[in-house]
gemmi code that builds the backbone of each chain (N, CA, C; Angstrom):
import gemmi

chains = {
    "A": [
        ("ASP", (68.456, 97.643, 33.194), (68.475, 96.498, 32.285), (68.590, 95.206, 33.075)),
        ("GLY", (67.790, 94.212, 32.676), (67.914, 92.911, 33.313), (69.062, 92.140, 32.717)),
        ("GLY", (69.734, 91.368, 33.567), (70.824, 90.588, 33.040), (71.582, 89.845, 34.111)),
        ("ILE", (72.703, 89.262, 33.694), (73.557, 88.487, 34.576), (74.925, 89.154, 34.617)),
        ("THR", (75.424, 89.394, 35.809), (76.750, 89.984, 35.953), (77.676, 88.997, 36.639)),
        ("GLN", (78.919, 88.981, 36.173), (79.950, 88.157, 36.778), (81.145, 89.046, 37.101)),
        ("SER", (81.691, 88.824, 38.264), (82.876, 89.599, 38.619), (83.854, 88.729, 39.394)),
        ("PRO", (85.158, 89.032, 39.277), (85.732, 89.974, 38.324), (85.807, 89.372, 36.926)),
        ("LYS", (86.192, 90.154, 35.937), (86.342, 89.634, 34.583), (87.607, 88.779, 34.473)),
        ("TYR", (88.657, 89.230, 35.143), (89.917, 88.470, 35.180), (90.297, 88.247, 36.640)),
        ("LEU", (90.812, 87.052, 36.922), (91.174, 86.714, 38.291), (92.439, 85.866, 38.272)),
        ("PHE", (93.369, 86.247, 39.128), (94.620, 85.520, 39.222), (94.736, 84.937, 40.624)),
        ("ARG", (95.218, 83.715, 40.680), (95.292, 83.032, 41.968), (96.606, 82.279, 42.068)),
        ("LYS", (97.146, 82.250, 43.246), (98.336, 81.438, 43.480), (97.887, 80.018, 43.791)),
        ("GLU", (98.721, 79.085, 43.460), (98.410, 77.690, 43.772), (98.192, 77.527, 45.270)),
        ("GLY", (97.178, 76.718, 45.632), (96.900, 76.470, 47.043), (95.903, 77.413, 47.657)),
        ("GLN", (95.479, 78.422, 46.907), (94.514, 79.376, 47.436), (93.116, 79.060, 46.929)),
        ("ASN", (92.139, 79.305, 47.782), (90.759, 79.265, 47.332), (90.395, 80.619, 46.735)),
        ("VAL", (89.458, 80.628, 45.793), (88.999, 81.879, 45.200), (87.519, 81.761, 44.894)),
        ("THR", (86.793, 82.870, 45.072), (85.343, 82.862, 44.851), (84.978, 83.759, 43.676)),
        ("LEU", (84.186, 83.207, 42.761), (83.696, 83.937, 41.603), (82.245, 84.341, 41.859)),
        ("SER", (81.944, 85.570, 41.523), (80.611, 86.098, 41.794), (79.708, 85.973, 40.570)),
        ("CYS", (78.441, 85.684, 40.817), (77.426, 85.675, 39.769), (76.128, 86.232, 40.363)),
        ("GLU", (75.613, 87.285, 39.737), (74.370, 87.923, 40.191), (73.429, 88.081, 38.998)),
        ("GLN", (72.137, 87.845, 39.238), (71.149, 88.045, 38.173), (69.945, 88.814, 38.721)),
        ("ASN", (69.399, 89.682, 37.862), (68.203, 90.433, 38.253), (67.040, 90.108, 37.328)),
        ("LEU", (67.034, 88.891, 36.803), (65.992, 88.431, 35.888), (64.859, 87.727, 36.621)),
        ("ASN", (64.976, 87.618, 37.926), (63.994, 86.896, 38.745), (63.911, 85.418, 38.360)),
        ("HIS", (65.035, 84.882, 37.913), (65.085, 83.474, 37.555), (65.304, 82.610, 38.789)),
        ("ASP", (64.655, 81.443, 38.795), (64.845, 80.511, 39.908), (66.119, 79.684, 39.760)),
        ("ALA", (66.462, 79.310, 38.536), (67.576, 78.393, 38.314), (68.847, 79.128, 37.915)),
        ("MET", (69.967, 78.649, 38.428), (71.275, 79.204, 38.077), (72.265, 78.072, 37.889)),
        ("TYR", (73.284, 78.339, 37.061), (74.215, 77.291, 36.646), (75.640, 77.855, 36.602)),
        ("TRP", (76.609, 76.974, 36.800), (78.011, 77.298, 36.563), (78.597, 76.294, 35.575)),
        ("TYR", (79.290, 76.855, 34.566), (79.974, 76.055, 33.574), (81.458, 76.411, 33.556)),
        ("ARG", (82.237, 75.428, 33.136), (83.645, 75.653, 32.880), (83.882, 75.470, 31.389)),
        ("GLN", (84.685, 76.364, 30.800), (84.991, 76.275, 29.374), (86.500, 76.230, 29.185)),
        ("ASP", (86.969, 75.209, 28.509), (88.368, 75.073, 28.121), (88.441, 75.054, 26.602)),
        ("PRO", (89.527, 75.534, 26.031), (89.645, 75.593, 24.560), (89.369, 74.240, 23.926)),
        ("GLY", (88.471, 74.233, 22.936), (88.184, 73.012, 22.204), (87.345, 71.993, 22.952)),
        ("GLN", (86.850, 72.371, 24.141), (86.108, 71.401, 24.966), (84.638, 71.735, 25.130)),
        ("GLY", (84.193, 72.817, 24.600), (82.803, 73.196, 24.829), (82.605, 73.612, 26.272)),
        ("LEU", (81.371, 73.527, 26.743), (81.040, 73.900, 28.119), (80.700, 72.656, 28.920)),
        ("ARG", (81.213, 72.605, 30.139), (80.908, 71.497, 31.026), (80.294, 72.028, 32.320)),
        ("LEU", (79.229, 71.349, 32.755), (78.456, 71.811, 33.899), (79.152, 71.457, 35.210)),
        ("ILE", (79.321, 72.470, 36.073), (79.966, 72.259, 37.366), (78.904, 72.015, 38.449)),
        ("TYR", (78.018, 72.982, 38.628), (76.932, 72.914, 39.605), (75.724, 73.638, 39.044)),
        ("TYR", (74.557, 73.283, 39.555), (73.367, 74.051, 39.241), (72.442, 74.084, 40.452)),
        ("SER", (71.571, 75.084, 40.434), (70.641, 75.283, 41.543), (69.268, 75.610, 40.969)),
        ("GLN", (68.275, 74.866, 41.412), (66.914, 75.094, 40.919), (66.134, 76.053, 41.818)),
        ("ILE", (66.626, 76.204, 43.060), (65.879, 77.017, 44.016), (66.821, 77.423, 45.146)),
        ("VAL", (66.468, 78.457, 45.839), (67.298, 78.922, 46.955), (67.526, 77.796, 47.962)),
        ("ASN", (68.762, 77.750, 48.477), (69.182, 76.777, 49.481), (69.212, 75.343, 48.973)),
        ("ASP", (69.259, 75.177, 47.661), (69.369, 73.837, 47.088), (70.260, 73.896, 45.858)),
        ("PHE", (71.144, 72.922, 45.691), (71.979, 72.860, 44.501), (72.399, 71.413, 44.265)),
        ("GLN", (72.775, 71.149, 43.023), (73.132, 69.798, 42.605), (74.475, 69.807, 41.889)),
        ("LYS", (75.218, 68.728, 42.020), (76.479, 68.600, 41.299), (76.220, 68.357, 39.822)),
        ("GLY", (77.081, 68.931, 39.012), (77.073, 68.648, 37.590), (78.101, 67.587, 37.253)),
        ("ASP", (78.624, 67.679, 36.045), (79.535, 66.638, 35.569), (80.944, 66.724, 36.150)),
        ("ILE", (81.354, 67.935, 36.562), (82.748, 68.120, 36.999), (82.816, 68.912, 38.303)),
        ("ALA", (82.087, 68.483, 39.323), (81.969, 69.245, 40.568), (83.188, 69.134, 41.481)),
        ("GLU", (84.031, 68.160, 41.289), (85.143, 67.948, 42.209), (86.079, 69.153, 42.242)),
        ("GLY", (86.370, 69.635, 43.462), (87.252, 70.784, 43.622), (86.533, 72.118, 43.597)),
        ("TYR", (85.218, 72.086, 43.508), (84.400, 73.301, 43.486), (83.340, 73.239, 44.581)),
        ("SER", (82.880, 74.403, 45.032), (81.746, 74.457, 45.941), (80.907, 75.677, 45.610)),
        ("VAL", (79.627, 75.619, 45.972), (78.703, 76.717, 45.696), (77.805, 76.940, 46.905)),
        ("SER", (77.102, 78.063, 46.873), (76.046, 78.337, 47.840), (74.930, 79.053, 47.114)),
        ("ARG", (73.727, 78.975, 47.664), (72.600, 79.682, 47.063), (71.708, 80.191, 48.198)),
        ("GLU", (72.189, 81.244, 48.840), (71.477, 81.826, 49.978), (70.430, 82.842, 49.534)),
        ("LYS", (70.610, 83.405, 48.346), (69.669, 84.379, 47.810), (69.312, 83.983, 46.384)),
        ("LYS", (68.120, 84.330, 45.966), (67.661, 83.955, 44.637), (68.550, 84.551, 43.560)),
        ("GLU", (69.048, 85.774, 43.772), (69.772, 86.460, 42.715), (71.266, 86.158, 42.691)),
        ("SER", (71.777, 85.385, 43.642), (73.222, 85.207, 43.749), (73.602, 83.731, 43.811)),
        ("PHE", (74.679, 83.361, 43.119), (75.113, 81.953, 43.072), (76.639, 81.939, 42.965)),
        ("PRO", (77.362, 82.231, 44.032), (78.829, 82.280, 43.969), (79.451, 80.894, 43.863)),
        ("LEU", (80.565, 80.848, 43.153), (81.325, 79.611, 42.956), (82.692, 79.759, 43.604)),
        ("THR", (83.062, 78.816, 44.440), (84.392, 78.796, 45.042), (85.220, 77.709, 44.386)),
        ("VAL", (86.365, 78.113, 43.877), (87.323, 77.173, 43.326), (88.322, 76.872, 44.435)),
        ("THR", (88.341, 75.663, 44.896), (89.181, 75.328, 46.046), (90.556, 74.845, 45.597)),
        ("SER", (91.447, 74.727, 46.561), (92.801, 74.254, 46.266), (92.791, 72.786, 45.827)),
        ("ALA", (91.671, 72.105, 46.017), (91.575, 70.707, 45.596), (91.361, 70.560, 44.091)),
        ("GLN", (91.021, 71.648, 43.426), (90.837, 71.609, 41.973), (92.219, 71.614, 41.333)),
        ("LYS", (92.558, 70.535, 40.641), (93.930, 70.343, 40.169), (94.308, 71.220, 38.996)),
        ("ASN", (93.360, 71.591, 38.189), (93.666, 72.386, 36.997), (92.607, 73.487, 36.849)),
        ("PRO", (92.646, 74.509, 37.679), (91.565, 75.482, 37.719), (91.613, 76.566, 36.647)),
        ("THR", (92.728, 76.707, 35.949), (92.820, 77.749, 34.934), (91.809, 77.468, 33.825)),
        ("ALA", (90.854, 78.383, 33.630), (89.776, 78.182, 32.659), (88.927, 79.438, 32.613)),
        ("PHE", (87.961, 79.415, 31.716), (86.952, 80.468, 31.601), (85.674, 79.944, 32.237)),
        ("TYR", (85.126, 80.705, 33.192), (83.959, 80.251, 33.938), (82.747, 81.081, 33.562)),
        ("LEU", (81.672, 80.388, 33.229), (80.443, 81.033, 32.795), (79.305, 80.691, 33.730)),
        ("CYS", (78.560, 81.720, 34.098), (77.361, 81.561, 34.912), (76.149, 81.744, 34.007)),
        ("ALA", (75.089, 81.024, 34.268), (73.862, 81.144, 33.486), (72.662, 81.079, 34.423)),
        ("SER", (71.529, 81.537, 33.913), (70.298, 81.411, 34.678), (69.150, 81.103, 33.741)),
        ("SER", (68.068, 80.567, 34.307), (66.861, 80.282, 33.538), (65.658, 80.382, 34.457)),
        ("ILE", (64.484, 80.431, 33.854), (63.264, 80.528, 34.653), (63.189, 79.377, 35.639)),
        ("GLY", (63.573, 78.189, 35.178), (63.611, 77.050, 36.066), (62.264, 76.385, 36.260)),
        ("ASP", (61.467, 76.386, 35.195), (60.142, 75.784, 35.345), (60.152, 74.278, 35.103)),
        ("ARG", (61.355, 73.731, 34.974), (61.551, 72.284, 34.876), (60.977, 71.681, 33.607)),
        ("ARG", (60.681, 72.503, 32.634), (60.289, 71.963, 31.335), (61.482, 72.032, 30.405)),
        ("MET", (61.466, 71.229, 29.373), (62.600, 71.207, 28.478), (62.673, 72.468, 27.625)),
        ("THR", (61.652, 73.294, 27.672), (61.697, 74.570, 26.969), (62.411, 75.637, 27.789)),
        ("ASP", (62.882, 75.281, 28.958), (63.583, 76.242, 29.806), (64.866, 76.692, 29.116)),
        ("THR", (65.020, 77.976, 28.910), (66.151, 78.509, 28.152), (67.141, 79.166, 29.082)),
        ("GLN", (68.425, 78.857, 28.891), (69.468, 79.431, 29.726), (70.069, 80.665, 29.070)),
        ("TYR", (70.315, 81.664, 29.904), (70.951, 82.911, 29.486), (72.247, 83.072, 30.262)),
        ("PHE", (73.285, 83.561, 29.570), (74.632, 83.527, 30.120), (75.153, 84.902, 30.502)),
        ("GLY", (76.025, 84.891, 31.516), (76.770, 86.073, 31.877), (78.006, 86.227, 31.012)),
        ("PRO", (78.803, 87.292, 31.247), (79.965, 87.575, 30.395), (81.193, 86.733, 30.714)),
        ("GLY", (81.198, 86.024, 31.832), (82.307, 85.123, 32.140), (83.404, 85.738, 32.993)),
        ("THR", (84.146, 84.856, 33.671), (85.344, 85.217, 34.439), (86.478, 84.305, 33.998)),
        ("ARG", (87.607, 84.928, 33.649), (88.773, 84.115, 33.281), (89.672, 83.992, 34.504)),
        ("LEU", (89.852, 82.772, 34.956), (90.693, 82.484, 36.115), (92.024, 81.918, 35.647)),
        ("THR", (93.086, 82.497, 36.162), (94.423, 82.012, 35.850), (95.154, 81.698, 37.152)),
        ("VAL", (95.690, 80.507, 37.239), (96.482, 80.112, 38.413), (97.953, 80.304, 38.096)),
        ("LEU", (98.632, 81.072, 38.955), (100.028, 81.419, 38.712), (100.967, 80.427, 39.388)),
    ],
    "B": [
        ("ALA", (73.022, 58.055, 26.689), (73.195, 59.443, 27.100), (73.185, 60.340, 25.875)),
        ("GLN", (72.737, 61.549, 26.097), (72.650, 62.494, 24.993), (74.042, 63.006, 24.641)),
        ("SER", (74.202, 63.406, 23.398), (75.466, 63.988, 22.965), (75.217, 64.901, 21.775)),
        ("VAL", (76.145, 65.801, 21.559), (76.081, 66.736, 20.446), (77.437, 66.738, 19.753)),
        ("THR", (77.411, 66.638, 18.436), (78.647, 66.655, 17.657), (78.623, 67.810, 16.671)),
        ("GLN", (79.652, 68.620, 16.724), (79.859, 69.650, 15.719), (81.111, 69.229, 14.938)),
        ("PRO", (80.941, 68.712, 13.740), (82.056, 68.070, 13.036), (83.168, 69.020, 12.619)),
        ("ASP", (82.834, 70.280, 12.444), (83.811, 71.256, 11.966), (84.347, 72.080, 13.113)),
        ("ILE", (85.663, 71.972, 13.361), (86.270, 72.752, 14.433), (86.425, 74.213, 14.012)),
        ("HIS", (86.793, 74.421, 12.740), (87.075, 75.770, 12.259), (86.596, 75.878, 10.814)),
        ("ILE", (85.882, 76.944, 10.514), (85.419, 77.215, 9.156), (85.790, 78.640, 8.794)),
        ("THR", (86.262, 78.815, 7.556), (86.580, 80.155, 7.054), (85.728, 80.430, 5.825)),
        ("VAL", (85.043, 81.559, 5.815), (84.227, 81.950, 4.672), (84.533, 83.399, 4.313)),
        ("SER", (84.244, 83.751, 3.075), (84.404, 85.126, 2.631), (83.171, 85.933, 2.994)),
        ("GLU", (83.375, 87.202, 3.291), (82.250, 88.066, 3.592), (81.287, 88.094, 2.417)),
        ("GLY", (79.999, 87.955, 2.706), (78.983, 87.916, 1.667), (78.626, 86.515, 1.209)),
        ("ALA", (79.451, 85.545, 1.529), (79.167, 84.154, 1.160), (78.153, 83.557, 2.116)),
        ("SER", (77.554, 82.444, 1.688), (76.602, 81.751, 2.562), (77.349, 80.871, 3.558)),
        ("LEU", (76.642, 80.518, 4.625), (77.261, 79.762, 5.708), (76.337, 78.637, 6.144)),
        ("GLU", (76.920, 77.481, 6.421), (76.187, 76.409, 7.085), (77.102, 75.756, 8.104)),
        ("LEU", (76.680, 75.751, 9.357), (77.408, 75.091, 10.435), (76.631, 73.846, 10.832)),
        ("ARG", (77.341, 72.736, 10.915), (76.675, 71.470, 11.140), (76.577, 71.106, 12.621)),
        ("CYS", (75.479, 70.463, 12.960), (75.257, 69.978, 14.316), (74.485, 68.673, 14.228)),
        ("ASN", (75.016, 67.632, 14.833), (74.327, 66.351, 14.933), (74.151, 65.998, 16.408)),
        ("TYR", (73.011, 65.446, 16.725), (72.722, 65.134, 18.125), (72.356, 63.671, 18.264)),
        ("SER", (72.494, 63.204, 19.480), (72.057, 61.866, 19.836), (71.199, 61.995, 21.082)),
        ("TYR", (69.916, 61.660, 20.904), (69.001, 61.784, 22.037), (67.815, 60.887, 21.790)),
        ("GLY", (67.369, 60.181, 22.801), (66.361, 59.152, 22.622), (64.953, 59.645, 22.429)),
        ("ALA", (64.665, 60.845, 22.854), (63.306, 61.361, 22.769), (63.283, 62.589, 21.855)),
        ("THR", (62.204, 63.315, 21.888), (62.127, 64.539, 21.093), (63.161, 65.535, 21.606)),
        ("PRO", (64.049, 65.979, 20.748), (65.113, 66.872, 21.220), (64.648, 68.321, 21.320)),
        ("TYR", (65.273, 69.031, 22.216), (65.086, 70.470, 22.310), (66.459, 71.070, 22.048)),
        ("LEU", (66.574, 71.866, 21.007), (67.869, 72.229, 20.442), (68.094, 73.726, 20.450)),
        ("PHE", (69.347, 74.098, 20.649), (69.726, 75.501, 20.771), (70.999, 75.765, 19.970)),
        ("TRP", (71.126, 76.984, 19.466), (72.387, 77.495, 18.955), (72.730, 78.776, 19.729)),
        ("TYR", (73.990, 78.813, 20.199), (74.518, 79.982, 20.880), (75.751, 80.477, 20.117)),
        ("VAL", (76.042, 81.775, 20.271), (77.243, 82.355, 19.681), (78.061, 83.019, 20.778)),
        ("GLN", (79.397, 82.908, 20.640), (80.297, 83.484, 21.635), (81.396, 84.273, 20.937)),
        ("SER", (81.465, 85.562, 21.221), (82.583, 86.371, 20.748), (83.749, 86.173, 21.702)),
        ("PRO", (84.978, 86.417, 21.237), (86.160, 86.150, 22.071), (86.084, 86.831, 23.433)),
        ("GLY", (86.295, 86.052, 24.488), (86.315, 86.585, 25.841), (84.968, 86.997, 26.389)),
        ("GLN", (83.895, 86.598, 25.706), (82.549, 86.994, 26.125), (81.710, 85.791, 26.519)),
        ("GLY", (80.520, 86.066, 27.037), (79.584, 85.001, 27.342), (78.888, 84.511, 26.092)),
        ("LEU", (77.933, 83.609, 26.282), (77.189, 83.043, 25.164), (75.886, 83.802, 24.953)),
        ("GLN", (75.564, 84.047, 23.690), (74.313, 84.697, 23.335), (73.440, 83.706, 22.575)),
        ("LEU", (72.179, 83.618, 22.953), (71.257, 82.709, 22.291), (70.917, 83.228, 20.900)),
        ("LEU", (71.123, 82.389, 19.884), (70.758, 82.737, 18.511), (69.349, 82.286, 18.173)),
        ("LEU", (69.038, 81.038, 18.515), (67.720, 80.491, 18.223), (67.549, 79.186, 18.981)),
        ("LYS", (66.295, 78.710, 18.979), (65.983, 77.467, 19.673), (64.850, 76.760, 18.981)),
        ("TYR", (64.825, 75.436, 19.105), (63.764, 74.623, 18.537), (63.169, 73.749, 19.634)),
        ("PHE", (61.840, 73.846, 19.763), (61.157, 72.989, 20.722), (60.175, 72.061, 20.034)),
        ("SER", (59.410, 72.591, 19.081), (58.419, 71.787, 18.361), (57.890, 72.624, 17.217)),
        ("GLY", (57.021, 72.006, 16.391), (56.371, 72.753, 15.328), (57.226, 72.857, 14.081)),
        ("ASP", (57.169, 74.025, 13.455), (57.883, 74.259, 12.201), (59.362, 73.912, 12.368)),
        ("THR", (59.864, 73.093, 11.461), (61.240, 72.625, 11.598), (62.271, 73.654, 11.149)),
        ("LEU", (61.836, 74.717, 10.513), (62.746, 75.807, 10.144), (62.537, 76.931, 11.152)),
        ("VAL", (63.607, 77.248, 11.867), (63.527, 78.206, 12.964), (64.320, 79.455, 12.603)),
        ("GLN", (63.717, 80.593, 12.814), (64.399, 81.865, 12.567), (64.978, 82.402, 13.872)),
        ("GLY", (66.155, 82.991, 13.785), (66.772, 83.544, 14.976), (67.189, 84.989, 14.783)),
        ("ILE", (68.049, 85.442, 15.659), (68.538, 86.812, 15.579), (69.692, 86.903, 14.589)),
        ("LYS", (70.011, 88.100, 14.184), (71.159, 88.393, 13.316), (71.063, 87.710, 11.960)),
        ("GLY", (69.866, 87.354, 11.513), (69.685, 86.770, 10.193), (69.969, 85.282, 10.106)),
        ("PHE", (70.159, 84.619, 11.234), (70.424, 83.185, 11.239), (69.128, 82.378, 11.240)),
        ("GLU", (69.213, 81.185, 10.688), (68.129, 80.233, 10.751), (68.709, 78.836, 10.935)),
        ("ALA", (67.898, 77.914, 11.395), (68.348, 76.534, 11.558), (67.198, 75.618, 11.181)),
        ("GLU", (67.534, 74.458, 10.666), (66.523, 73.492, 10.257), (66.707, 72.194, 11.013)),
        ("PHE", (65.662, 71.743, 11.647), (65.660, 70.476, 12.375), (65.263, 69.363, 11.398)),
        ("LYS", (66.125, 68.362, 11.305), (65.847, 67.208, 10.458), (65.948, 65.951, 11.321)),
        ("ARG", (64.802, 65.446, 11.697), (64.781, 64.299, 12.599), (65.433, 63.073, 11.957)),
        ("SER", (65.189, 62.863, 10.662), (65.715, 61.669, 9.982), (67.243, 61.659, 9.946)),
        ("GLN", (67.835, 62.843, 9.998), (69.292, 62.948, 9.961), (69.881, 63.302, 11.326)),
        ("SER", (69.045, 63.451, 12.330), (69.491, 63.863, 13.673), (70.364, 65.101, 13.579)),
        ("SER", (69.887, 66.074, 12.824), (70.708, 67.269, 12.607), (69.928, 68.537, 12.897)),
        ("PHE", (70.673, 69.575, 13.174), (70.111, 70.903, 13.449), (71.140, 71.916, 12.961)),
        ("ASN", (71.276, 72.035, 11.666), (72.310, 72.869, 11.067), (71.915, 74.344, 11.051)),
        ("LEU", (72.889, 75.175, 11.299), (72.695, 76.625, 11.340), (73.102, 77.224, 10.009)),
        ("ARG", (72.303, 78.157, 9.493), (72.586, 78.744, 8.180), (72.432, 80.261, 8.221)),
        ("LYS", (73.166, 80.886, 7.309), (72.994, 82.320, 7.076), (73.296, 82.573, 5.610)),
        ("PRO", (72.430, 83.273, 4.895), (72.620, 83.441, 3.448), (73.799, 84.327, 3.065)),
        ("SER", (74.138, 85.299, 3.908), (75.222, 86.214, 3.569), (75.937, 86.619, 4.859)),
        ("VAL", (77.187, 86.201, 4.978), (77.932, 86.406, 6.221), (78.545, 87.800, 6.262)),
        ("HIS", (78.504, 88.399, 7.434), (79.120, 89.710, 7.676), (80.369, 89.509, 8.527)),
        ("TRP", (81.320, 90.448, 8.432), (82.566, 90.297, 9.186), (82.294, 90.182, 10.685)),
        ("SER", (81.213, 90.796, 11.148), (80.901, 90.760, 12.580), (80.394, 89.387, 13.034)),
        ("ASP", (80.151, 88.478, 12.099), (79.713, 87.136, 12.471), (80.875, 86.252, 12.922)),
        ("ALA", (82.090, 86.716, 12.763), (83.248, 85.941, 13.207), (83.171, 85.726, 14.709)),
        ("ALA", (83.105, 84.467, 15.119), (82.881, 84.106, 16.521), (82.933, 82.583, 16.612)),
        ("GLU", (82.629, 82.077, 17.809), (82.512, 80.628, 17.977), (81.047, 80.302, 18.203)),
        ("TYR", (80.600, 79.224, 17.584), (79.194, 78.849, 17.623), (79.032, 77.493, 18.291)),
        ("PHE", (78.066, 77.423, 19.186), (77.835, 76.207, 19.946), (76.404, 75.717, 19.749)),
        ("CYS", (76.289, 74.448, 19.474), (75.003, 73.766, 19.417), (74.796, 73.038, 20.747)),
        ("ALA", (73.555, 72.985, 21.216), (73.282, 72.325, 22.491), (71.937, 71.624, 22.433)),
        ("VAL", (71.819, 70.551, 23.190), (70.559, 69.820, 23.308), (70.103, 69.865, 24.754)),
        ("GLY", (68.837, 70.132, 24.982), (68.268, 70.123, 26.318), (67.936, 68.702, 26.710)),
        ("SER", (68.325, 68.342, 27.908), (68.124, 66.966, 28.341), (67.761, 66.943, 29.824)),
        ("PRO", (67.034, 65.948, 30.254), (66.615, 65.921, 31.654), (67.762, 65.603, 32.589)),
        ("GLY", (67.777, 66.278, 33.734), (68.745, 65.991, 34.783), (68.007, 65.692, 36.060)),
        ("ALA", (68.673, 65.832, 37.168), (68.064, 65.545, 38.465), (67.113, 66.667, 38.839)),
        ("GLY", (65.841, 66.507, 38.506), (64.844, 67.516, 38.847), (64.908, 68.762, 38.008)),
        ("SER", (65.605, 68.721, 36.900), (65.690, 69.914, 36.058), (66.040, 69.479, 34.646)),
        ("TYR", (66.135, 70.451, 33.793), (66.585, 70.169, 32.443), (67.880, 70.907, 32.205)),
        ("GLN", (68.837, 70.213, 31.632), (70.169, 70.753, 31.471), (70.536, 70.789, 30.004)),
        ("LEU", (71.619, 71.482, 29.719), (72.136, 71.574, 28.357), (73.381, 70.730, 28.212)),
        ("THR", (73.435, 69.970, 27.115), (74.662, 69.305, 26.704), (75.163, 70.017, 25.457)),
        ("PHE", (76.408, 70.514, 25.522), (76.963, 71.328, 24.447), (77.877, 70.524, 23.534)),
        ("GLY", (77.891, 70.928, 22.265), (78.951, 70.504, 21.379), (80.226, 71.265, 21.699)),
        ("LYS", (81.311, 70.891, 21.035), (82.606, 71.505, 21.338), (82.832, 72.806, 20.584)),
        ("GLY", (81.891, 73.178, 19.738), (81.969, 74.475, 19.098), (82.599, 74.451, 17.721)),
        ("THR", (82.202, 75.427, 16.899), (82.811, 75.671, 15.601), (83.236, 77.127, 15.546)),
        ("LYS", (84.518, 77.340, 15.291), (85.020, 78.706, 15.193), (84.880, 79.191, 13.764)),
        ("LEU", (84.260, 80.334, 13.588), (84.036, 80.910, 12.265), (84.956, 82.096, 12.057)),
        ("SER", (85.745, 82.038, 10.996), (86.544, 83.176, 10.563), (85.955, 83.729, 9.280)),
        ("VAL", (85.971, 85.038, 9.137), (85.403, 85.694, 7.969), (86.495, 86.487, 7.267)),
        ("ILE", (86.688, 86.210, 5.985), (87.698, 86.905, 5.171), (87.041, 88.109, 4.491)),
        ("PRO", (87.653, 89.281, 4.586), (87.043, 90.476, 3.974), (86.917, 90.341, 2.456)),
    ],
}
model = gemmi.Model(1)
for chain_id, residues in chains.items():
    chain = gemmi.Chain(chain_id)
    for i, (resn, *xyz) in enumerate(residues, 1):
        res = gemmi.Residue()
        res.name, res.seqid = resn, gemmi.SeqId(i, " ")
        for name, pos in zip(("N", "CA", "C"), xyz):
            atom = gemmi.Atom()
            atom.name, atom.element = name, gemmi.Element(name[0])
            atom.pos, atom.b_iso = gemmi.Position(*pos), 0.0
            res.add_atom(atom)
        chain.add_residue(res)
    model.add_chain(chain)
structure = gemmi.Structure()
structure.add_model(model)
structure.setup_entities()
């Protein structure tokens, strides 16, 4: 089955530690995205990548970093510089044909809790 | 800048009753509109999308939405709600970003269904 996988489903981190969230897709999509979701806030874009070895900051990139070394993988690192990292993180992908009809499909999410 | 407003934070309906979830957008050009659904602790699933043409769009799970340009609205409807429809619903507008097209989300409407 084609789809997007995120691991782990739940992640706990101590303050001051960096942590990396995994996102893998086998849809052969060029574009991938990371969103943060907080209760009552909708989804906010952290980073996105249109092609391998290229990525752009979204609305709330501070305290986060990404890499895109392979087409199917787009890991997100939450660094110790992120002041309030506890949230639900969603990865998405799309064909990435740069038209407004480009549709994003989402993974199941990772819930990060800072202890 | 584009924006999406979902005026209702929480709606409760009885099973078998009809449903309408409101979505208003602000966008300077022709909008590209989406509705997603999220079950607790899960990712987002695409319900339907509007790009052009017929303003009444059919989606999965018996949902439909109507685009009304004069009212800047894209309301989601279902004639008869099932208990399994209890979830959070997000409206989104596609908008241009740096070399790509991105989604701007509303803050969501949580739907509760009474047996």
